[in-house]
C-alpha positions, 0 to 999 in steps of 0.5 A: 468968567475968569479962571485962575491958574498961577497968577495968571486968566483965561476966559471961557470964550474960545469957540472948544467950551463955548455956551453951543454945547452947554445948551445942547446937551441940556436939551437933550436932557429935558427930552428925556421928560426926567421931571416927571419922575416923582422920587428925587433920589431917582431923578437926580440919578436918572439924570446923572446916568445921562450924561454919563452916557451922552459924554461917553464917561460911563466906558472910561472907569476910574484906573484911567481917570487916574492916569491920564491925572498923572499924565497931566501933571496933576498928582504933584500940584496942591488940591485946591490949586485952580487950574485953567479952561485949557488944561482940563480941555487938555485933560478931558480931551486925554481922556476920550482920545485914549477910550477911541483907541481901545474902542472897537472900529465897530462901535467908534466915538466921536472925541471932540463932541465928547470932550467939548459936551462933558467940559461944558458941563464941568463948567455950569456945574462950577458955575452953579455954586456962587463964589466957586472956582475951578480947582484941581479938586472939584475936577478929580472929584466929578470925573471919579463920580461921573466916570465908569467902573465899580463904585468901591473902586470910586470909594478908594479913591475918594478915600486917598483923596480925603486922607492923610499920608498915614492912611487916616481920614480927614474930615474935612477933605472929606467935607470938601469932596462932599460940597464938590459931588454935590455941584453935578445935582446942581447943574442939573436943578436939582440941589434943593431936594439934597441939604448939606450942613457941616455936620453930616459928617461928623454925625456919620463918622466916629469921633474917638477913632481913627478911620482907616479904609475898611471903616470908611466903605462900611459907612459910606456903604450906608451914605449920607442923604446928600450923597443917596443918589451917587450909589443909586446911580450905580445900580441904574447902570446895571439894571439896564439891560435886566429882563423880569417876566413878570406883568407889571400890576398897573400898565400890564405889561408882559415884561419888566426891564431894569427895576422891580417894584413889589409891595410888602403890603398888598401880595403879588402887587408888582409895579415896573420902575417907570409906574413906580417912579412916577407914582402910579397905583391902582387898587387897594395899594397906596402909595404910602406903601412899602416897596422892595426894589428888586434889581435881578429876577430870581425862579421861586426853585431858586428862592426856595433853594437860597431861604433852605441854605441859609436855613441850614447854614449852607449859604451864608445869609447876607454877603460882604459890602466890599472886599477887606484891603489892609491897611497899608499897601504891601510893599514891593520885593527889594531884590537888593536885601538878598544878592549882596552887593560886593562879592566876600573876600575870599581867604588865602591860600596858605592859611589852609594848609599846615605842616603838621596835618595828616596826609588825607587831610594834605591831600583835601587841602591841596584840593580846596587850595587848586578850588580857590585858585581857581575862584581866586581868578574867576574874582580877577576878572570880575573885578577887572569886569568893574573895574573898566566895564567898556573897554573889553567888547561884549562878544569878548567878554562874555565868551571869556566869563562863559569859559571860566564857568565851564572850566569852574564845572568841569572842575568841580565835576571833577572833584565830585567823582574823584571821592575826596571828602574834606575836612568839615572845616575845608567844607565851609571854605568850599561853600563859602567860595562858592557862595562868591561866586554865585554874586559874581554871576549876580553881579555880572548878569545885574551888568547885562541886563543894565547894557540891554536897558541903555541898548533898549534907549539907544534904539528908542531915541535912534527911532523917534523921526525928526519933525523938522525935516522935510520926508522928501530930502535925500539927506533926512533918506541918507539918514533914514538909511543910517538909522536903520541899519543903526537900529538893526546893529543894536536889535542884532546886539540886544538878542546876543545879549539875551542869549548870552543871559539865557546861557547864563542863567541854565550855568548858574541852575547847574552851578546852584544845582551842584551846590546843593547836591553836595550840601546834602552829600556832605552833611549826609557823610557828616552825620554818618562819620559822628555813628562810626567814631562817636569817641573821635577826638576833635583836632586840636586849635593848635594842630589846624589852623585851617580848622573852623567852628561850626557858629562861624558857617552854616550850611543854610546860609549858601542859599539863603534868601534865594530858595535853590531858585535863582530864577527867582532870584533875578526875576525882575519886579514889576510890581503888582497888578496895575489897579493896585499899582494906581489906587494904593499909589496916594495920587496927591499932591506934593 
């Protein structure tokens, strides 16, 4: 058979996907004697569970599948596009190679053998349907069904493949998924037991409503008849090691492992899973009696306690089948909206002085002018760094910046110890200057982070070995020594940058604390002045040029979006959990 991808053809005759692997896994499946199970649903689930364990797919969860698909570049390919056997082998091989690295040395696997077996089984599943071909969607469907992990995570991934960009399920895509999933029962010769009709999906889902993720999970929890073997396969995996300390009423075994079946008509009649699956019955019990499946053992005392709890309303009688997920994934925090991209221009100090102002106001204006000069000096230095960031060596730039910050901190401390209380207009101006300083320091922190990232990329580039040169070449050895020396220099430089950044963060914390305390003290003094001098007239706008309206600047604006914690504002947003990032990433074409 010839497989197509991008106009090129490739035959299946290479040694990796020979027919010997297919015959081997089918012979091993026949040796399990699973065809003796009477119920087709249990028979199909047991066969697919054997294939899953034989190929070591039960050790790979849906998140590993998503990562491998993205690494192979299949997330950017149309779902109906063809895929070559070689590309399929590379995808499956990467899955098992990564699995062998995660497993402990006490439980090794053979990645090559697992790859051969699973690839051949996929090809057999594709060939089981007439006029079918190997596509990206068929590979994703088979991998998502046969891999391990939780069923709800698999269904969430399936929904991401059968929904549009707005998160609404497309019925035609779900039809396509069901047809691809039914190739698995066909591969183990169970296709006649599970029929499929075109109106099956439309009969399960309401036609007038938009089917979102939560509604999809609610409805699929009671799956259509063609897919009932999928949740049963997961229940089989969960009860493989569950022990029931009761005897079987037919085979008289002392205990049961796996499922336990209790007759709802015959009192005390229980069967193990082997006897129930093969239709064994004795005494007054008949094969037509309704049986209840139990996947765990509860002592009589435990069952009595749960019954009393449900009666008294202490325990919920029914647990939700799945968590309630948001209809739209939460967006990550964008810190660019918190920190201003450009420093705010400083007002001219000459505007703060007035010849007609009182003596106390003039002294306050002089203090504010000195602080504005300090701010202007820091702003000029930061602007010079932004214009020519590489003209000054990194250590000297950091030392000069630290000196400026220390100078500003000491000047701020002197202002607080002198007890000079500026007017309300000057307070707003000083707060504005402090906000400008914080914005400039935050910009400097971003520059340091960018420099660290650049150094890391250079370090990674330097550490890459050269494959075309021999390991015994003297020239290569000399180059390696130079590379190691360069690596040490880069590591030392990165360490110094990290230390400088930590010092900068500490100084920023101190500045923020001083700013917050000063604002609180100014607010308290303003309130005290209002109570002490209730009849004092406000200064005329013509006599004080520096007086500003309270609506122009607000003390709360100084820390808006930061919350008083600088480290939170600079925290690197590394996303949320890997699982949510993968599942909500909408791994689809285009």
